[in-house]
N, C-alpha and C positions, 0 to 999 in steps of 0.2 A: 731763801734765794741766789737759784746758782747762774751763774751766766755763763751763758751758751752758744752767743751768739757779739760780734765786738758787736759797740752801741754805745752811743754818750754817758751812759752808763759805767760802762768797763772802763774810762777814760778817763773818768773822777776817781774810778776806785785806779788807777797807774799812778793815777796823781799824787794821790794821800798817799798808799804807800810808798813812795818816792821819797814825800815830806817825810814819813816814818823817818824812815833812813837805817831800818837798824841789822845791828850787823849777821840780825840773822834773823827769818821772817820764815811765819810758817800758815800757808794757807788751808785753813779746808773747806770740804766743795764746791773746788775751783773747778775749770778746765785750761788747757791749755793757752788760750787766748789771753788774759792775764798772766803777758810775758813780759819781765822783768831780767831780762839776760842779757839789757844793755849797762846793771847796775851790778848786781850779781853775778857773776862769771860761773859758780855752783851751786848746783841743783839737781833733788830726787825727786821720785813720785811713784806716788802710787800705782797698781797696776790702772791703766785705765775701763772707764765705768762704760763701753760703751755696745751693747755686743756684748757682754757678758753679765750685768747683774741685769736685775728685774728689779722696779721702786713702784713699791705697788701693783696698780695693772697692767704698766709703761716702760719704755725704760728709760738708758741714761742718754745722755744727745752725745753727739760727734766731743770728743776734746775735754772731755766729765772728764774729775779723779777724785777721791776724794781726799787726799794729800799730799802738798808740794812743799821741801827745808827748798826754801833759798838760803844763799851765804855766800859773804864776803869772803867767805876765806876758801881755803882747800880744803878733800876731802874724799871719802869712798861710799859708797854703800855699803852695810851690814844684813847680809844675805839671811833667808832664812827667816822671814817674820811668819808668826801663830798666817796670821790673815795678811796675802799683798796688797787686800785692795784697801783693809782702813787701816794700817799701821807701816808705816816706813823710818827703820835708820842707819842717819847718817851720820860717819865719824867724821869731825873736823877739827882743824889744827891750826893752827894759828900760832906766832910769834909769842904775842901776850897773855894767852890765856894755856897751853899747849892742845891738850888734846881734850877733845869734850863726844860721850855717844849722844844722839838728840834725834830721839824717838820722836813724830809725826803724829797724833793719834783724833781717828775721829772714833768714838764708843758707840754700840748700834747705829739705828735710827729712831728709837723711840727710849726720850731720858727718864719721862715718869713712870711711880705702881702702877704696872698694868696690872694684878692678878701677882698669883703667888709668884714666890724664885724655885724656877723648872731648868735643869740642867739641860735641854735639849735646845741640841742642833740646829737653826734655822737663821739666816742668812740677816734678820730681825733684830730677834734677844738679845735684847738688853746685857739680860746674868751675864748668859752665853760671852758673848762677845768683850765683857768685863775681863771675865777667867781667863780667856782665850790669850791678851792681854799683857795679864800682869804672868801669864808665864815669859814671853819674851821678856820684862822689866825684872823679871828676879834675872833669867839667864843671861840680858845685859850688863846689869849691875855689879856684877862679875869682872869685867872685862873694862871694866876702871869709869869717872868721873859722867856723868848722866841728868840729860836733860829730857824731859816729857813734857811735851806742850800739844797742846791743839784742845780739840771738842768734845766736853766727857757727858755731855748731856747732859750732867748734874749737880748740881750745885758743892761746892766741900761744906760747907759753911752756909749759915741761917739757915731760913726758910721759905727757897728762889729756887721752885725747882725740881723736886729731892725727890730723888730714890735712893729711900732708905736705906736699901739692902746692898747698894751701891757700893752710896757713898760709903759705905762703914767697911766696902774689901779696898775702897782703892785710899779712903786714909788710910786704914790698916796696911795692904802695903808701903803706901808711903813712911807709917809710923819703923814696918822694920827692916824696910832698906833706903831708911836716913833718909828721906826726899822731902826738901822745905817746897811748900808753897803762896810766896809771895803773893797771889791773883786770890789767895784762899777768901781772906773779907772784904773782898770788892761785891758792893751789894746790885745780886738782878743779874749776879754772872754764872752763867757756865764751860767760859773757856777758862781753862789754865796754862799755868807752865812754874813745870815740878824742876826745883835743880835740886844734886848732891850736897850731901855734907862738906863732903870734902874735896867738891869745887870752891862750895863757896867761904871757903876756911881765910883764901887770900885778897876776900870783897871784903866791903864794910856789912857790917851785922846785918841791917838791915837793907836787901833794895829797896829799889826807892818805883812805886809801880803808877800808869800814870790810863787813861783809855780815851777812846773817841767811839763816834758814832754810836752814841747812847743815849740819845733822844729818844724815849716813849713814842712808835707812832712816826718817829721824822725820821727815821734811821738811813741817811739814803743808799751806804752801801752795800749794810748784808742788814737780813733779822740779830746780826751777831754783835756784839758791840767789840770790838777791838783792845787786847789789853796789850799790855809792852811794860814791859821787867828791865832796868837797864842797872848796872850794875858798876859797882866803883872803887877802885883796887883801893885796900884801907892804906893808912897811913903805916909809917916806918916807925 
């Protein structure tokens, strides 16, 4: 369910996001009509999809894009992502947290296993999308603390909506880059937040996670649940 025009549903989405009141908020399959600029003075979006990318036999609508990062912190866009339609990175700066590279993602269009692993470049090829973004993550990991968050189109634990090869590649990459995923064991979930171990050193070892928009067949805001990770400074 992608927001395309201003509606009561979009008002509900805006109200809920304001209620969540996150310091950093990452939206996927979103639209410029979901405007949070009154609360978040910094935002970065992937390349607009309208008239540039097709889905099935149709086109995306006016204002649609795959990922937007909203933040209360100042920051700047990291350039040269491998696929500007599906991944974006911002270097955010805060007095309390220091600097954090935040990479917002939507991995592919289809997440389930749909055949053999084929390294063929197509817009909707899930496995190729993973390889493209892993190249981004590996490059960014050398630039400082890193957060990778968004729609992974596969669970990273359990048996829900699984791409086995995709999961192995993502988890293997996160292990190499020392990325912790507090959302990994959330049931029936394909949206994740990963944080580098170096960044988490100053916080309690078990970040608190919570969800909303969870009830099956009664999801008010989206066909995905919302996930949130709260970090608390370690006691001195």
